Phi, psi and omega in degrees: 000144177309144184303317179296318179298319181299327175286324179293332180293342184285341186183216184270130167267134183247126183270120176248098181216147171213120183284169186299334184267003184259154187294330186262019181294114181178133180291328179298304185298325179289322174301319174291329178289323178290328179293312177301317177300316184293326174289338180275343177120003177302145184263345187196156177241138174256128179216156187246129174094143172306316181300313182296324187288318181299320177295323184291320178300331178289335187261330187225151174246076182224148172309142179240129167268108185264138170222165170223120178269124181206135176271145176232141186293332183264012187218153178262353184274130177228352181262109181044061188280344183222171180297332176305310180291327176297318174301319174299321179288330181286324178293335177277352178067043182285163182275322183225141167252122180255144180220161171299116179246025179276167177279009181295147179311126185255159185302136180060024175060026171287165179257162176288329176301316184296320183293310182298325176301314179297309177309315177298330172293326173283321181199104180290340186264349186297139178282135183239137178242126187266117171274104186257164177230346181221162178293326177295324174291330174290318176299317169302317177294314177306311186297323184280348175102022173297139177283324183233143178245132181220155178267021189308325192247018175295122189093345186256001174243160177302317189284345179253007180300129183093347173287130182234104179302342180274345183292159175048048175052041176062028185301315181298312180299321180298314182293326172298313182293317183297321179294317180297309172309316181295336176256018171071027178255165181266131183251129177238124172275121180212156181102104178061032172274088192237011177221158176300320181300319181294315176299314184290324181293316185297318180289321181295327174287350178110003179304140180284322180208173183227139168249128178238131178238279186311321184279004170245316198240012170235089181305329178297328177275327174299314169306315179300315180302321183282327174299323176295319182296320180296311182302315183290326173298315185292326177295323179294320188288330183294000000 
């Protein structure tokens, strides 16, 4: 197994991101968030933007899964949507480049296959991670040659609306993992992995690694979750 993938398989990957409209939006803050994650035992970091990645690399010596989130008016895709974002990540010297591998409309009506071809011309050895939202997208990503398959976007696209990986005793997740492994690819469970039960089930079913983001690095969402617990408890007491 590739040395980077071997490292990822050892434990938890933490996603350290804060968008412009979020309280912790700052490359400095994300670098400290990554350091805290590292001290807590994270084996890799998923990070957004050239600026954040450069600062994070000053604080931690861990593999970096890099993305660049950018909106395009003619597209539903926003995670590393074009070769422009890929070049920024290559300049940041990330270990893995993750990108939207869904069937959603891409900028300038380009295809995922065209983007991969451009990426390989820039760096044929870079590890590529497919952020998918459906089983069909996973199959397509495997066929296109992605090294890593992930469930990052399940529930975040029109085509995955209503899909629940926890339904039917995680049967769909098992099928996704088995297909990925049968084709010799690395599988990462990501997207709404916010409980111990979900982590244990994903690992039991064979996921090679887990990404957790919001429940570690977005305090506004963590706070809301506990506020909801309090509100529910008060409702029961009334």
